[in-house]
N, C-alpha and C positions, 0 to 999 in steps of 0.2 A: 659370372658372379658379380662383375662390376656393374652390369646392367641392373641386376637385382638390387645391388647396393644403392644405385641412383634412384630406382623406383621406390625402395623402402624409405630412403631419406626424404624424397619428395612427399611421400604419404604422411610421414610424421610432421613435416613442415606444414602441409595442408591442414592436418589436425590441429596443430598449434595455432594457425591462422584462424581456423573456424571457431576456436574457443573465445575469440574476441567478438562475441555475438552482438547483434543489435538488441535494442531494448526489448525486454520480455516481461511477462507478468511476474512480479515479486510477491504480491499479496492481493487477494480478491475475495469478495463475498457478495452474493445476491440476497443474503439474509433470509433465505428460505428456511422455514421452520421456526423463525423467531417467535411470532405470535405472542408477544408480551413477555417472552422469556429469553433474555440475552444469553443464557447458558447453552441454548440450542444452536447458536450461530456456527455455521460450517465455513471454514476458510480454505482457500487455495493458497498454499505456502510454498515458496521457492527460495531456499537459502535463508529463510526467516521462520520464526515460530511465534504465534500469538500466545502469550502466557497468562492471559486473564479473561474472565467473563466481563463483557462490557457493562459498566455500571454508570449510567448517567447520573450526574450529581448537580446540585445547586452550588453556587459560589461559597456557601457555608458548609459544603461537603455533606449535605443530606442526600441520600439515595432516592432516585425517582423511579417511577414505573413506566413501562411501555404500553402503548395501546395494543389491544389484541384484536382489532378489527381486521387486520391483514396478517397473512402468514409469511410475508416476504418483505417487510419494511422495518427499519429501525426508527420507530416513531415514538417520541417522548411525550408522555402525558404531563405536560407542564407548560402553561401559557407564558411565552417569553415576553409578552407585553404586560400582562396583568400580574404575573407572579415573579418574573425575573429571568436572568440568564442561566443557562445550563451548559455543562460541558461533559464530555466523555473521553476517557483515555484508552487508547489501544497500546498495550505494552508489547513491544517487539524485542525478540532476541535474535540476533543474526548468527548464522552458522559459523563455527570456528574453521570450517573447511574452505572458506573464502577469505581473501585478504580484505576485500571491500565490496560494496555495492554502490555504484553510481546511479542515483535515482534520476528518473526522467520526468514523470508527472504523476499526480494523483487525480483521478476523475471520480465523480459520483453524481447521482441524481438527488437534488435537494428538493424537499417538499414542505408544504404547510398544510395544517389540518385545523378544523374547528375543535371546540371543546368536547365533541362527541367522538373525535378521532377520525372524522371523515374529511376527505380532501376539501379545502376551502373552495367556495364558489367565486369569491372575489379576491383580488390582490390585497395582500397584507405585507407590510414591510418585514424583511427577513434578511439577515446577514449571517454568514458562516465563516468562522476563522479556522485555520489550521496552524498549529504550532508543533515543531519537532524538537524534542529535548534529548540530550545525552547527559544524564545526571542533572546537574543544575545549569548546564550550558544550553543555551538556545541556539539551534542550528538553522531554524527557519521560522518565519512568522508572516502570515498573509491573510487578508480578509477579502471575501467575495460578497458583494451586495447582490444577493440572489434576486430579490424583488425590492425595488426602491419605492417606498411610500405606499399609501393605501388608495385604492380606487374601487368603484363599484361597476366597472365596465363588464359587459357580458363577454362570454367566450374565453374567460380566464382559464389558463392551464396551471394547476397548482404544483407542477413538477418541472424542474429545469435542470439540465445537465450543466455541471460546472467543472472547472479544471484548475488545479494548482500547479504551477511550473516549478519543478524541483530539480532542474538541470544543474544547479550549483551545489547540490547536497549529496554527500557521500556518507555511507554508513560503514564502520569498520567491522570486520568479522569478529564474532565472539563477544560483541558488546550488547548492552541493553539500551533501548530507546523508547520514548513515549511519543505517540502521535495523538495530539489533543485537538478535538473538535469542539468549538464553542459556538452556541447558537444564541442570537440576540436580535432585538428589533424594537421599533417604536411604532405606535399606532393603535388601531382598533382592537387588536388582540388575535393571536393565533398560536397554535402549537407547531412544532417543527420536527423534522427528521430527515433521513437520507436512505439511499438504496444504491445497489450496483457499484460498490466501491472497488476501484482497481488502482493498484500502485504498480507502476512500471519502472524498470531500471535495467542495468547491466551488471552482472556479477564479474568480479575480477580475481585472478590469482588463486584459483583453487589449489590448495596445498596438495591435493591428490593428482591433479592433472596439469592445470595451467602453469603453476610455478615451475614444475619439473619438465615442461615441454622442451626448452632449449637443451637441458641436460639429457633428455630422452634421445635427441638426435645424436649427441656425442656417444651415449651408451650404445645405441643401435649401430653406429658406424664402427665403434671399437669391437663390438661383438662379431660383426660380419667380417672384419679384418682378421680376427682370431680364427674364425671358421675357414677363411681363405688360406691362411697360413697353415692350418692343420691339414687342409686338403692337399696342399702342395707338398707338405712334408710326408 
């Protein structure tokens, strides 16, 4: 009986330890099915839920269209040089079943397009910002210069993978957040978009499992002790 008690206790301890997992995918999309319609976006969601249809807007809050040249890109039909800056908000609600989510990084493929919605042949200046808000509070803000300046060099690749380091950002369970992407640039003119968005992090303190893990060991040991006592009596 005591051997079984030790084995069971070690098993619960191992489960508790395993719950402190390495960074995993919290949110992701390859935007398949978008084709000009942001309501068709399919998300992979882990302890979060996207609660909106992505609506790219100008700084004066006018809604914008997406190019329909591709079926798997979030490509905004708005020239960031000649017409201005645009932004899009991803509204996140975190699960109340976790106490928090420690974010790790957000990666995506950023691209530029000509006015026909086709990938640019030559480099055009393009920067992409990410801001994370909890209500009116800013939790994170960073800008990546995807392509710096204009040039007409041959062999230009209009897509570039970028990463935002979110290792100092935590989301509380059961709260609402905004991930805001802002596209802007200076130069000869181009449109912009992104693809293959992946947000990684670690979930903490599941109210159903992780929070109760230490207590589970106590409950298990108590239950086995009672069974042992009953057997002897």
